[in-house]
A tleap script that builds the chain and sets N, CA, C and O, in Angstrom:
source leaprc.protein.ff14SB
mol = sequence {
  NMET THR LYS VAL SER GLU LYS LEU ASN GLN
  LEU ARG ASN PHE ILE ASP GLN SER ASN TYR
  LEU VAL VAL PHE THR GLY ALA GLY ILE SER
  THR GLU SER GLY ILE PRO ASP PHE ARG SER
  PRO GLY GLY ILE TRP THR LYS TYR ARG PRO
  ILE ASP PHE ARG ASP PHE CYS ALA SER GLU
  GLU LYS ARG ARG ALA ALA GLY ASP PRO GLN
  CPRO
}
set mol.1.N position { 1.345 -39.829 -58.147 }
set mol.1.CA position { 0.352 -39.594 -57.128 }
set mol.1.C position { -0.475 -38.372 -57.535 }
set mol.1.O position { 0.068 -37.353 -57.960 }
set mol.2.N position { -1.791 -38.495 -57.396 }
set mol.2.CA position { -2.672 -37.384 -57.785 }
set mol.2.C position { -2.663 -36.290 -56.721 }
set mol.2.O position { -2.231 -36.499 -55.588 }
set mol.3.N position { -3.144 -35.140 -57.114 }
set mol.3.CA position { -3.236 -34.003 -56.186 }
set mol.3.C position { -4.097 -34.362 -54.970 }
set mol.3.O position { -3.765 -33.998 -53.842 }
set mol.4.N position { -5.205 -35.076 -55.204 }
set mol.4.CA position { -6.084 -35.480 -54.103 }
set mol.4.C position { -5.342 -36.433 -53.168 }
set mol.4.O position { -5.434 -36.288 -51.949 }
set mol.5.N position { -4.617 -37.393 -53.708 }
set mol.5.CA position { -3.856 -38.333 -52.882 }
set mol.5.C position { -2.806 -37.610 -52.049 }
set mol.5.O position { -2.588 -37.948 -50.886 }
set mol.6.N position { -2.160 -36.618 -52.645 }
set mol.6.CA position { -1.165 -35.838 -51.906 }
set mol.6.C position { -1.814 -35.102 -50.740 }
set mol.6.O position { -1.281 -35.088 -49.631 }
set mol.7.N position { -2.962 -34.493 -50.998 }
set mol.7.CA position { -3.675 -33.761 -49.948 }
set mol.7.C position { -4.142 -34.704 -48.844 }
set mol.7.O position { -4.075 -34.361 -47.664 }
set mol.8.N position { -4.615 -35.891 -49.223 }
set mol.8.CA position { -5.037 -36.872 -48.216 }
set mol.8.C position { -3.855 -37.335 -47.367 }
set mol.8.O position { -3.986 -37.512 -46.156 }
set mol.9.N position { -2.717 -37.527 -47.996 }
set mol.9.CA position { -1.517 -37.909 -47.241 }
set mol.9.C position { -1.081 -36.795 -46.300 }
set mol.9.O position { -0.672 -37.063 -45.170 }
set mol.10.N position { -1.164 -35.548 -46.755 }
set mol.10.CA position { -0.840 -34.415 -45.882 }
set mol.10.C position { -1.785 -34.375 -44.681 }
set mol.10.O position { -1.354 -34.153 -43.550 }
set mol.11.N position { -3.064 -34.591 -44.933 }
set mol.11.CA position { -4.043 -34.606 -43.854 }
set mol.11.C position { -3.766 -35.751 -42.886 }
set mol.11.O position { -3.799 -35.560 -41.670 }
set mol.12.N position { -3.494 -36.930 -43.415 }
set mol.12.CA position { -3.176 -38.096 -42.574 }
set mol.12.C position { -1.966 -37.800 -41.692 }
set mol.12.O position { -1.988 -38.100 -40.498 }
set mol.13.N position { -0.918 -37.219 -42.257 }
set mol.13.CA position { 0.273 -36.884 -41.483 }
set mol.13.C position { -0.032 -35.842 -40.414 }
set mol.13.O position { 0.445 -35.941 -39.283 }
set mol.14.N position { -0.823 -34.852 -40.776 }
set mol.14.CA position { -1.208 -33.815 -39.821 }
set mol.14.C position { -1.954 -34.429 -38.638 }
set mol.14.O position { -1.670 -34.102 -37.486 }
set mol.15.N position { -2.904 -35.317 -38.920 }
set mol.15.CA position { -3.673 -35.974 -37.860 }
set mol.15.C position { -2.773 -36.864 -37.014 }
set mol.15.O position { -2.873 -36.868 -35.787 }
set mol.16.N position { -1.902 -37.613 -37.663 }
set mol.16.CA position { -0.987 -38.499 -36.938 }
set mol.16.C position { -0.077 -37.733 -35.981 }
set mol.16.O position { 0.279 -38.245 -34.919 }
set mol.17.N position { 0.296 -36.528 -36.346 }
set mol.17.CA position { 1.219 -35.734 -35.531 }
set mol.17.C position { 0.503 -34.865 -34.495 }
set mol.17.O position { 1.152 -34.217 -33.673 }
set mol.18.N position { -0.805 -34.850 -34.531 }
set mol.18.CA position { -1.574 -33.998 -33.621 }
set mol.18.C position { -1.869 -34.713 -32.314 }
set mol.18.O position { -2.019 -35.934 -32.273 }
set mol.19.N position { -1.948 -33.928 -31.245 }
set mol.19.CA position { -2.348 -34.478 -29.953 }
set mol.19.C position { -3.857 -34.456 -29.780 }
set mol.19.O position { -4.420 -35.305 -29.088 }
set mol.20.N position { -4.514 -33.484 -30.411 }
set mol.20.CA position { -5.954 -33.326 -30.302 }
set mol.20.C position { -6.536 -33.117 -31.690 }
set mol.20.O position { -5.874 -32.601 -32.590 }
set mol.21.N position { -7.789 -33.531 -31.844 }
set mol.21.CA position { -8.464 -33.364 -33.118 }
set mol.21.C position { -9.881 -32.871 -32.863 }
set mol.21.O position { -10.608 -33.449 -32.055 }
set mol.22.N position { -10.268 -31.819 -33.540 }
set mol.22.CA position { -11.622 -31.288 -33.464 }
set mol.22.C position { -12.181 -31.286 -34.877 }
set mol.22.O position { -11.513 -30.857 -35.818 }
set mol.23.N position { -13.396 -31.761 -35.019 }
set mol.23.CA position { -14.029 -31.811 -36.329 }
set mol.23.C position { -15.329 -31.014 -36.269 }
set mol.23.O position { -16.195 -31.285 -35.437 }
set mol.24.N position { -15.458 -30.044 -37.144 }
set mol.24.CA position { -16.688 -29.274 -37.254 }
set mol.24.C position { -17.491 -29.848 -38.409 }
set mol.24.O position { -16.971 -30.044 -39.508 }
set mol.25.N position { -18.767 -30.116 -38.147 }
set mol.25.CA position { -19.623 -30.703 -39.177 }
set mol.25.C position { -20.894 -29.875 -39.308 }
set mol.25.O position { -21.126 -28.928 -38.556 }
set mol.26.N position { -21.690 -30.250 -40.263 }
set mol.26.CA position { -22.985 -29.617 -40.427 }
set mol.26.C position { -24.004 -30.251 -39.498 }
set mol.26.O position { -23.720 -31.235 -38.817 }
set mol.27.N position { -25.189 -29.674 -39.483 }
set mol.27.CA position { -26.235 -30.132 -38.569 }
set mol.27.C position { -26.684 -31.562 -38.852 }
set mol.27.O position { -27.135 -32.251 -37.937 }
set mol.28.N position { -26.575 -32.013 -40.069 }
set mol.28.CA position { -27.075 -33.335 -40.429 }
set mol.28.C position { -26.354 -34.490 -39.779 }
set mol.28.O position { -26.909 -35.586 -39.701 }
set mol.29.N position { -25.147 -34.289 -39.313 }
set mol.29.CA position { -24.391 -35.388 -38.716 }
set mol.29.C position { -25.078 -35.908 -37.466 }
set mol.29.O position { -25.067 -37.113 -37.214 }
set mol.30.N position { -25.679 -35.018 -36.673 }
set mol.30.CA position { -26.356 -35.465 -35.456 }
set mol.30.C position { -27.605 -36.266 -35.804 }
set mol.30.O position { -27.896 -37.273 -35.157 }
set mol.31.N position { -28.336 -35.833 -36.808 }
set mol.31.CA position { -29.546 -36.533 -37.212 }
set mol.31.C position { -29.221 -37.949 -37.674 }
set mol.31.O position { -29.917 -38.900 -37.317 }
set mol.32.N position { -28.178 -38.085 -38.457 }
set mol.32.CA position { -27.765 -39.406 -38.933 }
set mol.32.C position { -27.322 -40.307 -37.778 }
set mol.32.O position { -27.375 -41.532 -37.882 }
set mol.33.N position { -26.882 -39.687 -36.672 }
set mol.33.CA position { -26.430 -40.444 -35.504 }
set mol.33.C position { -27.565 -40.750 -34.534 }
set mol.33.O position { -27.354 -41.395 -33.507 }
set mol.34.N position { -28.773 -40.285 -34.863 }
set mol.34.CA position { -29.915 -40.540 -33.995 }
set mol.34.C position { -30.149 -39.462 -32.948 }
set mol.34.O position { -31.012 -39.620 -32.084 }
set mol.35.N position { -29.396 -38.371 -33.010 }
set mol.35.CA position { -29.585 -37.258 -32.086 }
set mol.35.C position { -30.578 -36.297 -32.729 }
set mol.35.O position { -30.356 -35.854 -33.856 }
set mol.36.N position { -31.671 -35.964 -32.037 }
set mol.36.CA position { -32.648 -35.082 -32.666 }
set mol.36.C position { -32.055 -33.723 -32.981 }
set mol.36.O position { -31.302 -33.164 -32.184 }
set mol.37.N position { -32.396 -33.194 -34.141 }
set mol.37.CA position { -31.890 -31.874 -34.499 }
set mol.37.C position { -32.871 -30.799 -34.054 }
set mol.37.O position { -33.899 -31.094 -33.445 }
set mol.38.N position { -32.548 -29.575 -34.358 }
set mol.38.CA position { -33.343 -28.455 -33.885 }
set mol.38.C position { -34.508 -28.130 -34.805 }
set mol.38.O position { -35.612 -27.877 -34.324 }
set mol.39.N position { -34.295 -28.128 -36.113 }
set mol.39.CA position { -35.264 -27.552 -37.044 }
set mol.39.C position { -36.274 -28.518 -37.650 }
set mol.39.O position { -37.326 -28.083 -38.117 }
set mol.40.N position { -35.987 -29.797 -37.655 }
set mol.40.CA position { -36.888 -30.745 -38.318 }
set mol.40.C position { -38.232 -30.829 -37.609 }
set mol.40.O position { -38.344 -30.478 -36.434 }
set mol.41.N position { -39.259 -31.299 -38.329 }
set mol.41.CA position { -40.543 -31.523 -37.649 }
set mol.41.C position { -40.318 -32.468 -36.465 }
set mol.41.O position { -39.679 -33.512 -36.600 }
set mol.42.N position { -40.846 -32.089 -35.329 }
set mol.42.CA position { -40.637 -32.887 -34.127 }
set mol.42.C position { -39.292 -32.638 -33.481 }
set mol.42.O position { -38.930 -33.313 -32.517 }
set mol.43.N position { -38.538 -31.664 -34.005 }
set mol.43.CA position { -37.221 -31.352 -33.460 }
set mol.43.C position { -37.311 -30.707 -32.088 }
set mol.43.O position { -38.399 -30.502 -31.551 }
set mol.44.N position { -36.167 -30.396 -31.538 }
set mol.44.CA position { -36.104 -29.855 -30.184 }
set mol.44.C position { -36.925 -28.571 -30.056 }
set mol.44.O position { -37.491 -28.303 -28.996 }
set mol.45.N position { -36.993 -27.784 -31.117 }
set mol.45.CA position { -37.732 -26.520 -31.057 }
set mol.45.C position { -39.199 -26.726 -30.713 }
set mol.45.O position { -39.842 -25.804 -30.209 }
set mol.46.N position { -39.749 -27.916 -30.972 }
set mol.46.CA position { -41.155 -28.180 -30.658 }
set mol.46.C position { -41.354 -28.503 -29.177 }
set mol.46.O position { -42.484 -28.495 -28.689 }
set mol.47.N position { -40.270 -28.786 -28.463 }
set mol.47.CA position { -40.374 -29.196 -27.064 }
set mol.47.C position { -40.013 -28.084 -26.078 }
set mol.47.O position { -40.416 -28.135 -24.916 }
set mol.48.N position { -39.263 -27.088 -26.528 }
set mol.48.CA position { -38.806 -26.018 -25.646 }
set mol.48.C position { -39.114 -24.668 -26.260 }
set mol.48.O position { -38.963 -24.467 -27.465 }
set mol.49.N position { -39.544 -23.756 -25.425 }
set mol.49.CA position { -39.786 -22.398 -25.887 }
set mol.49.C position { -38.491 -21.613 -25.721 }
set mol.49.O position { -37.925 -21.616 -24.628 }
set mol.50.N position { -38.001 -20.944 -26.756 }
set mol.50.CA position { -36.768 -20.174 -26.629 }
set mol.50.C position { -36.918 -19.041 -25.608 }
set mol.50.O position { -37.994 -18.463 -25.451 }
set mol.51.N position { -35.829 -18.744 -24.929 }
set mol.51.CA position { -35.811 -17.632 -23.989 }
set mol.51.C position { -35.315 -16.400 -24.739 }
set mol.51.O position { -34.247 -16.421 -25.351 }
set mol.52.N position { -36.096 -15.336 -24.686 }
set mol.52.CA position { -35.676 -14.084 -25.299 }
set mol.52.C position { -34.400 -13.605 -24.593 }
set mol.52.O position { -34.306 -13.670 -23.368 }
set mol.53.N position { -33.440 -13.132 -25.352 }
set mol.53.CA position { -32.152 -12.735 -24.789 }
set mol.53.C position { -32.309 -11.663 -23.707 }
set mol.53.O position { -31.618 -11.695 -22.689 }
set mol.54.N position { -33.212 -10.725 -23.932 }
set mol.54.CA position { -33.434 -9.668 -22.919 }
set mol.54.C position { -33.966 -10.266 -21.624 }
set mol.54.O position { -33.571 -9.845 -20.537 }
set mol.55.N position { -34.860 -11.246 -21.733 }
set mol.55.CA position { -35.380 -11.910 -20.538 }
set mol.55.C position { -34.282 -12.702 -19.836 }
set mol.55.O position { -34.202 -12.724 -18.608 }
set mol.56.N position { -33.441 -13.351 -20.632 }
set mol.56.CA position { -32.324 -14.123 -20.075 }
set mol.56.C position { -31.408 -13.211 -19.259 }
set mol.56.O position { -31.011 -13.559 -18.147 }
set mol.57.N position { -31.078 -12.052 -19.810 }
set mol.57.CA position { -30.187 -11.112 -19.122 }
set mol.57.C position { -30.828 -10.531 -17.874 }
set mol.57.O position { -30.142 -10.280 -16.884 }
set mol.58.N position { -32.136 -10.314 -17.912 }
set mol.58.CA position { -32.823 -9.634 -16.823 }
set mol.58.C position { -33.260 -10.563 -15.694 }
set mol.58.O position { -33.554 -10.093 -14.595 }
set mol.59.N position { -33.306 -11.867 -15.943 }
set mol.59.CA position { -33.890 -12.772 -14.959 }
set mol.59.C position { -32.916 -13.866 -14.531 }
set mol.59.O position { -32.511 -14.708 -15.332 }
set mol.60.N position { -32.553 -13.833 -13.258 }
set mol.60.CA position { -31.685 -14.897 -12.726 }
set mol.60.C position { -32.385 -16.251 -12.823 }
set mol.60.O position { -31.747 -17.269 -13.092 }
set mol.61.N position { -33.689 -16.257 -12.605 }
set mol.61.CA position { -34.456 -17.506 -12.691 }
set mol.61.C position { -34.359 -18.127 -14.090 }
set mol.61.O position { -34.185 -19.338 -14.225 }
set mol.62.N position { -34.470 -17.295 -15.122 }
set mol.62.CA position { -34.376 -17.815 -16.502 }
set mol.62.C position { -32.969 -18.311 -16.809 }
set mol.62.O position { -32.798 -19.313 -17.504 }
set mol.63.N position { -31.958 -17.609 -16.290 }
set mol.63.CA position { -30.585 -18.068 -16.502 }
set mol.63.C position { -30.362 -19.411 -15.820 }
set mol.63.O position { -29.731 -20.299 -16.393 }
set mol.64.N position { -30.872 -19.568 -14.606 }
set mol.64.CA position { -30.733 -20.853 -13.905 }
set mol.64.C position { -31.440 -21.964 -14.676 }
set mol.64.O position { -30.912 -23.066 -14.825 }
set mol.65.N position { -32.639 -21.658 -15.164 }
set mol.65.CA position { -33.404 -22.651 -15.935 }
set mol.65.C position { -32.662 -23.057 -17.202 }
set mol.65.O position { -32.792 -24.189 -17.667 }
set mol.66.N position { -31.881 -22.129 -17.761 }
set mol.66.CA position { -31.138 -22.414 -18.992 }
set mol.66.C position { -29.776 -23.047 -18.705 }
set mol.66.O position { -29.025 -23.349 -19.632 }
set mol.67.N position { -29.460 -23.247 -17.435 }
set mol.67.CA position { -28.195 -23.897 -17.101 }
set mol.67.C position { -27.046 -22.936 -16.894 }
set mol.67.O position { -25.889 -23.316 -17.073 }
set mol.68.N position { -27.337 -21.682 -16.515 }
set mol.68.CA position { -26.291 -20.709 -16.250 }
set mol.68.C position { -25.402 -21.216 -15.123 }
set mol.68.O position { -25.910 -21.520 -14.044 }
set mol.69.N position { -24.086 -21.317 -15.337 }
set mol.69.CA position { -23.211 -21.857 -14.306 }
set mol.69.C position { -22.927 -20.885 -13.164 }
set mol.69.O position { -22.325 -21.272 -12.163 }
set mol.70.N position { -23.347 -19.635 -13.299 }
set mol.70.CA position { -23.080 -18.651 -12.243 }
set mol.70.C position { -24.007 -18.915 -11.051 }
set mol.70.O position { -25.179 -19.242 -11.239 }
set mol.71.N position { -23.483 -18.772 -9.814 }
set mol.71.CA position { -24.322 -19.005 -8.620 }
set mol.71.C position { -25.373 -17.934 -8.457 }
set mol.71.O position { -26.158 -17.977 -7.510 }
savepdb mol mol.pdb
quit
């Protein structure tokens, strides 16, 4: 068995024995899935103006607009 095969078997066993699995990927995975990304032409950045962090902290209205869960 090759080193790669051994590592794949270890990974398979780890996944099989786990109750939960989280996978971190790069930004391209969403684009390939049809979810618009942030940076591409026509991306989300073209539709929304970013909120400056200082404005976010200073304005309850801006926090509410951004989905702040605090009442």
